[in-house]
VEXBA-460453 format. One record per residue: residue in three letters; x negated, y negated, z of N, C-alpha, C, O in turn. Coordinates in nm, 2 decimals, always signed. Layout:
N
[Ala [X Y Z] [X Y Z] [X Y Z] [X Y Z]];
...
// end
This chain:
131
[Met [-7.89 -4.44 +12.32] [-7.92 -4.57 +12.38] [-7.80 -4.65 +12.38] [-7.71 -4.64 +12.29]];
[Ala [-7.79 -4.74 +12.47] [-7.67 -4.83 +12.49] [-7.67 -4.94 +12.38] [-7.77 -4.98 +12.33]];
[Tyr [-7.54 -4.98 +12.36] [-7.52 -5.09 +12.26] [-7.40 -5.17 +12.30] [-7.29 -5.11 +12.33]];
[Leu [-7.41 -5.30 +12.31] [-7.29 -5.39 +12.33] [-7.25 -5.46 +12.20] [-7.32 -5.54 +12.15]];
[Lys [-7.14 -5.41 +12.15] [-7.09 -5.46 +12.02] [-7.05 -5.61 +12.04] [-6.97 -5.64 +12.13]];
[Pro [-7.10 -5.70 +11.95] [-7.06 -5.84 +11.96] [-6.91 -5.86 +11.92] [-6.86 -5.78 +11.83]];
[Pro [-6.84 -5.96 +11.97] [-6.71 -5.98 +11.93] [-6.70 -6.04 +11.79] [-6.80 -6.09 +11.74]];
[Trp [-6.59 -6.04 +11.73] [-6.56 -6.09 +11.60] [-6.61 -6.23 +11.58] [-6.68 -6.26 +11.48]];
[Phe [-6.58 -6.32 +11.67] [-6.62 -6.46 +11.66] [-6.77 -6.47 +11.65] [-6.82 -6.56 +11.58]];
[Thr [-6.84 -6.40 +11.73] [-6.99 -6.41 +11.73] [-7.04 -6.37 +11.59] [-7.12 -6.44 +11.54]];
[Val [-6.99 -6.26 +11.54] [-7.04 -6.20 +11.41] [-7.00 -6.30 +11.30] [-7.09 -6.33 +11.21]];
[Lys [-6.88 -6.34 +11.29] [-6.83 -6.41 +11.17] [-6.85 -6.56 +11.18] [-6.85 -6.63 +11.08]];
[Val [-6.86 -6.62 +11.30] [-6.87 -6.76 +11.31] [-7.00 -6.81 +11.38] [-7.08 -6.88 +11.32]];
[Phe [-7.02 -6.77 +11.50] [-7.13 -6.82 +11.58] [-7.26 -6.79 +11.52] [-7.35 -6.88 +11.51]];
[Asn [-7.28 -6.67 +11.47] [-7.41 -6.63 +11.42] [-7.45 -6.72 +11.29] [-7.57 -6.75 +11.28]];
[Lys [-7.35 -6.75 +11.21] [-7.38 -6.83 +11.09] [-7.42 -6.97 +11.14] [-7.50 -7.03 +11.08]];
[Ile [-7.35 -7.02 +11.24] [-7.38 -7.16 +11.29] [-7.52 -7.16 +11.35] [-7.60 -7.25 +11.32]];
[Ala [-7.55 -7.06 +11.43] [-7.68 -7.05 +11.49] [-7.80 -7.04 +11.38] [-7.90 -7.11 +11.40]];
[Met [-7.78 -6.97 +11.28] [-7.88 -6.96 +11.18] [-7.89 -7.09 +11.10] [-8.00 -7.12 +11.05]];
[Ala [-7.78 -7.16 +11.08] [-7.78 -7.28 +11.00] [-7.84 -7.40 +11.08] [-7.91 -7.48 +11.02]];
[Thr [-7.82 -7.40 +11.21] [-7.86 -7.51 +11.29] [-7.98 -7.49 +11.38] [-8.05 -7.58 +11.42]];
[Gly [-8.01 -7.36 +11.41] [-8.12 -7.33 +11.50] [-8.08 -7.36 +11.64] [-8.17 -7.39 +11.73]];
[Val [-7.95 -7.36 +11.67] [-7.90 -7.39 +11.81] [-7.97 -7.30 +11.91] [-8.00 -7.18 +11.89]];
[Ser [-8.00 -7.36 +12.02] [-8.07 -7.29 +12.14] [-8.21 -7.23 +12.10] [-8.25 -7.14 +12.16]];
[Gly [-8.27 -7.29 +12.00] [-8.40 -7.24 +11.96] [-8.40 -7.12 +11.88] [-8.50 -7.04 +11.86]];
[Ser [-8.28 -7.09 +11.82] [-8.27 -6.96 +11.74] [-8.34 -6.97 +11.61] [-8.36 -7.08 +11.55]];
[Glu [-8.39 -6.86 +11.56] [-8.45 -6.84 +11.43] [-8.37 -6.74 +11.36] [-8.30 -6.66 +11.42]];
[Thr [-8.39 -6.73 +11.23] [-8.33 -6.63 +11.15] [-8.42 -6.51 +11.12] [-8.53 -6.53 +11.06]];
[Leu [-8.39 -6.40 +11.17] [-8.46 -6.28 +11.15] [-8.41 -6.21 +11.02] [-8.29 -6.19 +11.01]];
[Thr [-8.49 -6.18 +10.93] [-8.45 -6.11 +10.81] [-8.52 -5.97 +10.81] [-8.64 -5.96 +10.81]];
[Val [-8.43 -5.87 +10.80] [-8.48 -5.73 +10.80] [-8.42 -5.66 +10.68] [-8.33 -5.71 +10.62]];
[Thr [-8.48 -5.55 +10.64] [-8.43 -5.47 +10.53] [-8.35 -5.35 +10.58] [-8.39 -5.28 +10.66]];
[Ala [-8.22 -5.35 +10.54] [-8.13 -5.24 +10.59] [-8.19 -5.11 +10.54] [-8.23 -5.09 +10.43]];
[Arg [-8.18 -5.01 +10.63] [-8.25 -4.88 +10.61] [-8.18 -4.80 +10.51] [-8.24 -4.71 +10.45]];
[Thr [-8.05 -4.82 +10.49] [-7.98 -4.73 +10.39] [-7.95 -4.80 +10.26] [-7.97 -4.74 +10.15]];
[Ser [-7.91 -4.93 +10.26] [-7.88 -5.00 +10.14] [-8.00 -5.07 +10.08] [-8.00 -5.09 +9.96]];
[Gly [-8.10 -5.10 +10.16] [-8.21 -5.18 +10.11] [-8.18 -5.33 +10.10] [-8.27 -5.40 +10.06]];
[Gln [-8.06 -5.37 +10.13] [-8.02 -5.51 +10.13] [-8.08 -5.58 +10.25] [-8.12 -5.52 +10.35]];
[Glu [-8.10 -5.71 +10.23] [-8.15 -5.79 +10.34] [-8.04 -5.82 +10.44] [-7.92 -5.84 +10.41]];
[Gln [-8.07 -5.82 +10.57] [-7.98 -5.85 +10.68] [-8.04 -5.96 +10.76] [-8.16 -5.96 +10.79]];
[Asn [-7.96 -6.07 +10.78] [-8.00 -6.19 +10.86] [-7.93 -6.19 +10.99] [-7.81 -6.17 +11.00]];
[Ile [-8.01 -6.21 +11.10] [-7.96 -6.22 +11.23] [-8.03 -6.33 +11.31] [-8.15 -6.35 +11.29]];
[Pro [-7.95 -6.41 +11.38] [-8.01 -6.51 +11.47] [-8.07 -6.45 +11.59] [-8.01 -6.36 +11.65]];
[Val [-8.20 -6.49 +11.61] [-8.27 -6.43 +11.73] [-8.34 -6.55 +11.80] [-8.36 -6.65 +11.74]];
[Ile [-8.38 -6.52 +11.92] [-8.47 -6.61 +11.99] [-8.60 -6.53 +12.02] [-8.59 -6.43 +12.09]];
[Thr [-8.71 -6.58 +11.98] [-8.83 -6.51 +12.01] [-8.89 -6.57 +12.13] [-8.86 -6.68 +12.17]];
[Val [-8.98 -6.50 +12.19] [-9.05 -6.55 +12.31] [-9.20 -6.52 +12.30] [-9.24 -6.42 +12.25]];
[Glu [-9.28 -6.61 +12.36] [-9.42 -6.59 +12.36] [-9.47 -6.55 +12.50] [-9.43 -6.62 +12.60]];
[Val [-9.55 -6.44 +12.51] [-9.60 -6.40 +12.64] [-9.75 -6.37 +12.62] [-9.78 -6.29 +12.53]];
[Asp [-9.83 -6.43 +12.69] [-9.98 -6.41 +12.68] [-10.03 -6.42 +12.54] [-10.11 -6.34 +12.49]];
[Gly [-9.98 -6.52 +12.47] [-10.03 -6.55 +12.33] [-9.97 -6.46 +12.22] [-10.00 -6.48 +12.10]];
[Ala [-9.88 -6.37 +12.26] [-9.81 -6.28 +12.16] [-9.67 -6.32 +12.15] [-9.61 -6.36 +12.24]];
[Arg [-9.61 -6.30 +12.03] [-9.47 -6.33 +12.00] [-9.39 -6.20 +12.00] [-9.43 -6.10 +11.95]];
[Tyr [-9.27 -6.21 +12.06] [-9.18 -6.09 +12.08] [-9.04 -6.12 +12.03] [-8.99 -6.23 +12.04]];
[Leu [-8.98 -6.01 +11.98] [-8.83 -6.00 +11.96] [-8.77 -5.92 +12.06] [-8.83 -5.82 +12.10]];
[Val [-8.65 -5.96 +12.11] [-8.58 -5.88 +12.21] [-8.44 -5.86 +12.17] [-8.38 -5.95 +12.12]];
[Ser [-8.39 -5.74 +12.18] [-8.25 -5.71 +12.15] [-8.17 -5.71 +12.28] [-8.18 -5.61 +12.36]];
[Thr [-8.10 -5.81 +12.30] [-8.02 -5.82 +12.43] [-7.90 -5.73 +12.43] [-7.86 -5.69 +12.53]];
[Arg [-7.85 -5.69 +12.31] [-7.74 -5.60 +12.30] [-7.77 -5.46 +12.29] [-7.68 -5.37 +12.28]];
[Gly [-7.90 -5.42 +12.30] [-7.94 -5.28 +12.30] [-7.97 -5.23 +12.16] [-8.03 -5.30 +12.08]];
[Glu [-7.93 -5.11 +12.13] [-7.96 -5.04 +12.01] [-7.87 -5.09 +11.89] [-7.78 -5.02 +11.84]];
[Ser [-7.90 -5.21 +11.84] [-7.82 -5.27 +11.74] [-7.87 -5.22 +11.60] [-7.97 -5.15 +11.59]];
[Gln [-7.79 -5.26 +11.50] [-7.83 -5.22 +11.36] [-7.97 -5.28 +11.32] [-8.05 -5.22 +11.26]];
[Trp [-7.99 -5.41 +11.36] [-8.12 -5.47 +11.32] [-8.23 -5.39 +11.39] [-8.34 -5.38 +11.33]];
[Val [-8.22 -5.34 +11.51] [-8.32 -5.27 +11.58] [-8.35 -5.14 +11.50] [-8.47 -5.11 +11.47]];
[Lys [-8.25 -5.07 +11.46] [-8.27 -4.95 +11.38] [-8.33 -4.98 +11.24] [-8.42 -4.90 +11.20]];
[Asn [-8.30 -5.09 +11.19] [-8.36 -5.13 +11.06] [-8.51 -5.17 +11.08] [-8.59 -5.13 +10.99]];
[Val [-8.54 -5.23 +11.19] [-8.68 -5.27 +11.21] [-8.76 -5.14 +11.23] [-8.88 -5.13 +11.19]];
[Arg [-8.71 -5.05 +11.30] [-8.78 -4.92 +11.32] [-8.81 -4.85 +11.19] [-8.91 -4.79 +11.17]];
[Ala [-8.71 -4.86 +11.10] [-8.73 -4.79 +10.97] [-8.82 -4.87 +10.88] [-8.89 -4.81 +10.80]];
[Asn [-8.82 -5.00 +10.88] [-8.90 -5.09 +10.80] [-8.95 -5.21 +10.89] [-8.88 -5.30 +10.90]];
[Pro [-9.07 -5.20 +10.95] [-9.11 -5.30 +11.04] [-9.16 -5.43 +10.99] [-9.20 -5.52 +11.07]];
[Val [-9.16 -5.45 +10.86] [-9.20 -5.58 +10.80] [-9.07 -5.67 +10.80] [-8.97 -5.64 +10.74]];
[Val [-9.08 -5.78 +10.88] [-8.97 -5.87 +10.89] [-9.01 -6.01 +10.86] [-9.13 -6.04 +10.85]];
[Thr [-8.91 -6.10 +10.84] [-8.94 -6.24 +10.82] [-8.86 -6.32 +10.93] [-8.75 -6.29 +10.96]];
[Leu [-8.93 -6.43 +10.98] [-8.86 -6.52 +11.07] [-8.86 -6.66 +11.00] [-8.96 -6.70 +10.94]];
[Asp [-8.74 -6.72 +11.00] [-8.72 -6.85 +10.94] [-8.67 -6.95 +11.04] [-8.59 -6.92 +11.12]];
[Thr [-8.73 -7.07 +11.03] [-8.67 -7.18 +11.11] [-8.65 -7.29 +11.01] [-8.67 -7.28 +10.89]];
[Lys [-8.60 -7.41 +11.05] [-8.59 -7.52 +10.96] [-8.72 -7.57 +10.91] [-8.72 -7.64 +10.80]];
[Val [-8.83 -7.54 +10.98] [-8.96 -7.59 +10.94] [-9.05 -7.49 +10.87] [-9.13 -7.54 +10.78]];
[Trp [-9.04 -7.37 +10.90] [-9.13 -7.27 +10.84] [-9.07 -7.13 +10.83] [-8.96 -7.11 +10.89]];
[Ala [-9.13 -7.05 +10.75] [-9.10 -6.91 +10.74] [-9.23 -6.83 +10.74] [-9.33 -6.87 +10.68]];
[Ala [-9.22 -6.71 +10.81] [-9.34 -6.63 +10.81] [-9.30 -6.48 +10.82] [-9.19 -6.44 +10.87]];
[Arg [-9.39 -6.40 +10.76] [-9.37 -6.25 +10.77] [-9.45 -6.19 +10.88] [-9.56 -6.23 +10.91]];
[Phe [-9.39 -6.09 +10.94] [-9.46 -6.02 +11.05] [-9.44 -5.87 +11.04] [-9.35 -5.82 +10.97]];
[Thr [-9.52 -5.79 +11.11] [-9.50 -5.65 +11.13] [-9.46 -5.64 +11.27] [-9.53 -5.69 +11.36]];
[Ala [-9.35 -5.57 +11.30] [-9.30 -5.55 +11.43] [-9.33 -5.41 +11.48] [-9.31 -5.31 +11.42]];
[Ala [-9.39 -5.41 +11.61] [-9.43 -5.29 +11.67] [-9.35 -5.28 +11.80] [-9.35 -5.37 +11.88]];
[Glu [-9.28 -5.17 +11.82] [-9.20 -5.15 +11.94] [-9.29 -5.14 +12.07] [-9.39 -5.07 +12.07]];
[Val [-9.25 -5.21 +12.17] [-9.32 -5.21 +12.30] [-9.27 -5.10 +12.38] [-9.15 -5.08 +12.40]];
[Pro [-9.36 -5.02 +12.45] [-9.31 -4.92 +12.54] [-9.23 -4.97 +12.65] [-9.25 -5.09 +12.70]];
[Val [-9.14 -4.89 +12.70] [-9.05 -4.94 +12.81] [-9.13 -4.99 +12.93] [-9.09 -5.09 +12.99]];
[Ala [-9.23 -4.93 +12.97] [-9.31 -4.97 +13.09] [-9.37 -5.11 +13.07] [-9.40 -5.17 +13.17]];
[Asp [-9.39 -5.15 +12.95] [-9.45 -5.28 +12.92] [-9.35 -5.39 +12.90] [-9.39 -5.51 +12.87]];
[Arg [-9.22 -5.36 +12.90] [-9.12 -5.46 +12.86] [-9.08 -5.56 +12.97] [-9.05 -5.68 +12.94]];
[Pro [-9.09 -5.53 +13.10] [-9.04 -5.62 +13.20] [-9.09 -5.77 +13.19] [-9.01 -5.86 +13.21]];
[Pro [-9.22 -5.79 +13.17] [-9.27 -5.93 +13.17] [-9.21 -6.01 +13.04] [-9.18 -6.13 +13.05]];
[Val [-9.19 -5.93 +12.93] [-9.14 -5.99 +12.81] [-8.99 -6.02 +12.84] [-8.94 -6.13 +12.80]];
[Leu [-8.92 -5.93 +12.89] [-8.77 -5.95 +12.92] [-8.75 -6.07 +13.02] [-8.66 -6.14 +13.00]];
[Ala [-8.84 -6.08 +13.12] [-8.83 -6.19 +13.22] [-8.85 -6.32 +13.15] [-8.77 -6.42 +13.17]];
[Ala [-8.95 -6.33 +13.06] [-8.98 -6.45 +12.99] [-8.86 -6.49 +12.89] [-8.82 -6.60 +12.88]];
[Tyr [-8.81 -6.38 +12.83] [-8.70 -6.40 +12.74] [-8.58 -6.46 +12.81] [-8.51 -6.55 +12.76]];
[Arg [-8.55 -6.40 +12.93] [-8.43 -6.45 +13.00] [-8.44 -6.59 +13.05] [-8.35 -6.67 +13.05]];
[Val [-8.57 -6.64 +13.08] [-8.59 -6.78 +13.11] [-8.57 -6.86 +12.99] [-8.50 -6.97 +13.00]];
[Lys [-8.62 -6.82 +12.88] [-8.61 -6.90 +12.76] [-8.47 -6.91 +12.70] [-8.42 -7.02 +12.67]];
[Ala [-8.40 -6.79 +12.70] [-8.26 -6.79 +12.64] [-8.16 -6.84 +12.74] [-8.05 -6.88 +12.69]];
[Gly [-8.18 -6.85 +12.86] [-8.09 -6.91 +12.96] [-7.97 -6.81 +13.00] [-7.98 -6.69 +12.98]];
[Lys [-7.88 -6.88 +13.06] [-7.76 -6.80 +13.12] [-7.68 -6.73 +13.02] [-7.61 -6.64 +13.06]];
[Thr [-7.69 -6.77 +12.89] [-7.60 -6.70 +12.79] [-7.64 -6.55 +12.78] [-7.55 -6.48 +12.73]];
[Val [-7.75 -6.51 +12.82] [-7.79 -6.37 +12.81] [-7.77 -6.29 +12.94] [-7.79 -6.17 +12.94]];
[Asp [-7.74 -6.36 +13.05] [-7.73 -6.29 +13.18] [-7.62 -6.18 +13.17] [-7.65 -6.07 +13.24]];
[Gly [-7.51 -6.19 +13.10] [-7.41 -6.09 +13.10] [-7.46 -5.96 +13.03] [-7.42 -5.85 +13.07]];
[Tyr [-7.54 -5.98 +12.93] [-7.60 -5.86 +12.86] [-7.69 -5.78 +12.96] [-7.68 -5.66 +12.96]];
[Phe [-7.77 -5.85 +13.04] [-7.86 -5.78 +13.13] [-7.78 -5.73 +13.25] [-7.83 -5.63 +13.31]];
[Ala [-7.67 -5.79 +13.28] [-7.59 -5.73 +13.39] [-7.52 -5.60 +13.35] [-7.51 -5.51 +13.42]];
[Lys [-7.48 -5.59 +13.22] [-7.42 -5.47 +13.17] [-7.52 -5.37 +13.13] [-7.49 -5.25 +13.14]];
[Leu [-7.64 -5.41 +13.09] [-7.75 -5.32 +13.05] [-7.87 -5.36 +13.13] [-7.96 -5.42 +13.08]];
[Pro [-7.88 -5.32 +13.26] [-7.99 -5.36 +13.35] [-8.12 -5.29 +13.33] [-8.22 -5.34 +13.37]];
[Asp [-8.12 -5.17 +13.26] [-8.24 -5.09 +13.24] [-8.32 -5.15 +13.13] [-8.27 -5.17 +13.02]];
[Pro [-8.45 -5.18 +13.15] [-8.54 -5.23 +13.04] [-8.54 -5.13 +12.92] [-8.56 -5.18 +12.81]];
[Ala [-8.51 -5.01 +12.94] [-8.50 -4.91 +12.83] [-8.39 -4.94 +12.73] [-8.39 -4.90 +12.62]];
[Asp [-8.29 -5.02 +12.78] [-8.17 -5.05 +12.70] [-8.20 -5.18 +12.61] [-8.11 -5.21 +12.53]];
[His [-8.31 -5.24 +12.63] [-8.34 -5.36 +12.55] [-8.47 -5.34 +12.47] [-8.58 -5.37 +12.51]];
[Pro [-8.45 -5.29 +12.34] [-8.57 -5.28 +12.26] [-8.65 -5.41 +12.24] [-8.59 -5.52 +12.22]];
[Val [-8.78 -5.40 +12.25] [-8.86 -5.52 +12.24] [-8.97 -5.49 +12.13] [-9.02 -5.38 +12.13]];
[Phe [-9.00 -5.59 +12.05] [-9.09 -5.57 +11.94] [-9.20 -5.68 +11.95] [-9.16 -5.80 +11.95]];
[Arg [-9.32 -5.64 +11.94] [-9.43 -5.74 +11.93] [-9.45 -5.77 +11.78] [-9.45 -5.68 +11.70]];
[Leu [-9.46 -5.90 +11.75] [-9.48 -5.94 +11.61] [-9.62 -5.98 +11.58] [-9.68 -6.06 +11.65]];
[Glu [-9.67 -5.92 +11.48] [-9.81 -5.95 +11.43] [-9.79 -6.01 +11.29] [-9.73 -5.95 +11.20]];
[Pro [-9.86 -6.12 +11.26] [-9.85 -6.18 +11.13] [-9.90 -6.09 +11.02] [-10.00 -6.01 +11.05]];
[Val [-9.83 -6.09 +10.91] [-9.87 -6.00 +10.80] [-9.98 -6.07 +10.72] [-10.03 -6.02 +10.62]];
// end
C-alpha cells in the first residue's frame, strides 16, 4: 500500500502545534504502538457521516494505521473532552462518501495527498465506535 512520508517540519513542529492548539479542528489520536507498546500521539481530523465518526489516513499506510490494525482501541482528545473508541476498518468500496466528507471538512490542505494517492484503497478509513 502507498505511503506519503511527512516532511521533517510536519513531524517535529507542526504536529505538536496542531495537537496543542486543535488548529483546523484537529484532535489528538492516541494509539498503542504494535512493537514497543508505547503510546503514539498523532493529530487527526475526524469526520461524521450518517451519524458515525470516522478516522481517515490522508498519507496512506502510515505507522498509526498499522498500529490501529494491531490494537483497535484508541483515544481521541480535544481541549474539551477525551473518549475511547474501537476502530474498525472500512472496506474500500464503502470509503468514497467518507473520503468526500473528509475532504470538505479538512479543506485544501489535503488536496495534494489525494492528487498523489487518488485511489480510495490508498486511504485507510476507520469507523469509530465508543468503548
